[in-house]
N, C-alpha and C positions, 0 to 999 in steps of 0.2 A: 224456559230460560229467556227467550226473546221478549216475553212480557215483562220480566224483571228488568231487562236492559232498557226497554221502552219506558218503563216507569221511572227508572233512574235518570234517563235522558230528559224526560219531561220535568222532573224535579229540578235538575240542574238548570234547565232553560227557564223555568218559572221563578226560581229563587231570586235572580236579580230584579225581576219585575216587582216582587213583593218588597224588596229592599228599597225600591225607588219611591214607594208611597203612592197614594191615591190623591191626586190634586183636587178632585171634586170634594172628597171627604175633608181634605185639608182646608179648602175654602170655607166650608161650613164651620169647621172647628175654629178657623181663624176669626170668622165673624163673631162667634160667641166668646172666644177666649182672648183674642188679641185686638179685635176691631174697636174696642172701646177707647183704646189709646193710640193705636197705629192705623195709618191708612196705606193703601197700596192700590196701584192701578192708575189710570188716566186721571189727572187732576189731584193726585195724592200730594199732601204736604204735611209738614210737621205740625203737631198739635200738642196733646198731652205726652205723646211719644213721637219719635221721628218717623217719617214715611219710610217704607221698606222696599220701594222699587229698586231693583238692581243690587239688593243687599249681598248676594253671594259674590264674594271677591272684593267687596268694598272694605276699606279700613274703617274700624269703629270710630264713631264720633266725628264724622267728616261731612255730613250733609249740612248745607248752609242755612236751612230754615228751622233749625232746632238748637236749643241751648243744652248741650250735653254736660254731664257732670265732669269734673276734672278727672275722676277715676276712669271714665269711659274715654275721654279725649287722650289720656296718657297711657291707656292700656297696652298699646302696641298690637292689639288684636286685629286680624284680618278675618272677615266673616266667611270662612270656608264652610262647606256643608257640615263637616265634622265639628267645627267650633260652634256653629249655630245650634247643632243638635245638643251639644253639651250645655250651651247657654239656655236653651229652652227647657232643658231638664233641671238646671240649677244655676240661675243667673249669677248669684253672688259668689259661687265657686269659680266662675270664669272671670268675672270682673268684680273684684272685691271693692265695695264702695259705690256700686251702681245705684242710681236712684230708682231704678225700675222696681215697682212693688208688684211682685209676681212670685208665687211659691214654686213654680215650675211644673212640668208635666213628666211623670215617670214612665208613662206608657210609650214604649219605643215605636209602636205602630202609629200612634197619634203624632209623635214627633216627625216621623217619616212622611206622614200625610201633609203636615204643615210645610215641611221643607219642599215637597213636591209642588205645593201651591205657590210658595214663594218663588220657586224656580220658573214658574210661568210668567213672571214679571221681570225677567232678566233681559237686558238689551240683546237684540238679535244681530 
């Protein structure tokens, strides 16, 4: 019985860690999937897409070094972790009329990994 309880306890403790994602894996995926358009980190700036430093908590369409679509500027979206997850999965479902050319990622683990990576570039 105590082994069952120990197993349950470990499962409950480990579950949030899995949901938080793997920032290292997310960084690799970001480089391959997002890095062609978006930059992040020291010296990041807008290019083909906006820079993503401090994205979590930022209102959509507000960086000064990128020309956003009217749809993005007027979306009223604030990039929470949940909203970003939905956007990464299906951008046009979250902001209809976005210019972002990206089909989305359906794998929730990959989305969580990207979010974990993005979270490493939040202001401290």
